C-alpha positions in Angstrom: -12.8 -7.7 -14.8 -10.9 -10.9 -14.1 -9.9 -11.7 -10.6 -6.2 -11.5 -11.4 -6.5 -8.0 -12.9 -8.5 -6.9 -9.9 -5.9 -8.3 -7.5 -3.2 -6.5 -9.5 -5.2 -3.3 -9.2 -5.5 -3.8 -5.4 -1.7 -4.2 -5.1 -1.0 -1.2 -7.4 -3.5 1.1 -5.8 -2.4 0.2 -2.3 1.3 0.7 -3.1 0.6 4.0 -4.8 -1.4 5.0 -1.8 1.5 4.2 0.5 4.0 6.1 -1.7 1.7 9.1 -1.8 1.2 9.1 2.0 5.0 8.6 2.6 5.8 11.5 0.3 3.1 13.6 1.8 4.3 13.0 5.3 7.9 13.8 4.3 6.6 17.2 3.0 4.7 17.9 6.3 7.6 16.9 8.5 7.7 16.1 12.2 4.1 16.0 13.6 5.1 15.2 17.2 6.0 18.9 17.9 2.6 20.0 16.8 0.9 17.6 19.2 3.2 18.6 22.1 2.9 22.4 21.5 -0.9 22.4 21.1 -0.8 23.3 17.4 -3.1 20.5 16.5 -5.5 22.7 14.5 -2.6 24.0 12.3 -1.4 20.4 11.8 -4.8 19.2 10.8 -5.1 22.1 8.3 -1.7 21.2 6.9 -2.7 17.5 6.5 -6.0 18.4 4.8 -4.3 20.7 2.3 -1.5 18.2 1.3 -2.3 16.9 -2.2 -0.2 13.8 -1.8 -2.2 12.7 1.3 -5.4 13.2 -0.6 -4.1 11.1 -3.4 -3.0 8.4 -1.0 -6.5 8.3 0.5 -8.1 8.1 -3.0 -5.7 5.2 -3.8 -6.7 3.4 -0.7 -10.4 3.8 -1.5 -9.7 2.4 -5.0 -7.8 -0.5 -3.5 -10.8 -1.2 -1.1 -13.3 -1.2 -3.9 -11.2 -3.5 -6.1 -10.7 -5.8 -3.1 -14.5 -6.1 -2.8 -14.6 -7.1 -6.5 -11.9 -9.8 -5.8 -13.8 -11.1 -2.8 -16.9 -11.6 -5.0 -14.8 -14.0 -7.1 -12.4 -15.6 -4.7 -12.1 -16.8 -1.1 -10.6 -14.5 1.5 -8.1 -17.2 2.4 -6.7 -16.9 -1.1 -7.2 -13.2 -1.9 -5.7 -11.6 1.2 -2.4 -13.4 1.1 -2.0 -12.5 -2.6 -2.3 -8.9 -1.6 1.0 -9.4 0.2 2.5 -8.5 -3.2 1.9 -5.0 -2.0 4.9 -5.4 0.2 7.0 -6.1 -2.9 5.5 -3.0 -4.6 6.0 -0.9 -1.5 9.7 -2.0 -1.2 10.3 -1.2 -4.8 8.5 2.1 -4.6 10.3 3.1 -1.4 13.6 2.5 -3.1 12.9 4.0 -6.6 10.3 6.7 -5.8 11.1 7.8 -2.3 14.9 7.1 -2.6 15.0 5.1 0.7 17.7 2.7 1.5 16.5 -0.9 1.5 18.8 -3.4 3.3 19.7 -6.8 2.0 17.5 -8.4 4.7 14.5 -6.5 3.5 15.1 -7.6 -0.1 15.4 -11.2 1.1 12.1 -10.8 2.9 10.6 -9.3 -0.3 11.7 -12.4 -2.3 10.2 -14.7 0.4 6.8 -12.9 -0.1 7.1 -13.4 -3.8 7.8 -17.1 -3.3 4.8 -17.4 -1.0 2.4 -15.8 -3.4 3.7 -18.0 -6.2 2.9 -21.1 -4.1 -0.6 -19.7 -3.4 -1.2 -19.2 -7.1 -0.6 -22.9 -7.8 -3.7 -23.9 -5.9 -7.4 -23.3 -6.3 -8.8 -19.8 -5.7 -11.9 -21.0 -4.0 -15.5 -20.5 -5.4 
């Protein structure tokens, strides 16, 4: 597996994990009332049974394993900033999948991340 494919997998798996967790928590609803009313056991049961949360955790595990593969091939000072593309994927996913409003300032920030990753890609990856 090439480093760039693995990095793409990290970004994708991380973004899908965030989308799954976001959707799962929207299904569960407000958790602060459960903490305040002493219904923590019921809340934990609800969290454990939510399939989207389980999918999100599995996606995070996949992203972690892929990131280990990336670190075998590239320096952390290169690899970690490139994973910032996850912010781009998260913003797109929040808008398209979760139907969230994304302000112009957030889109501008997303484009700045893209520019930064592009500049990183022009230099050496390390090792």
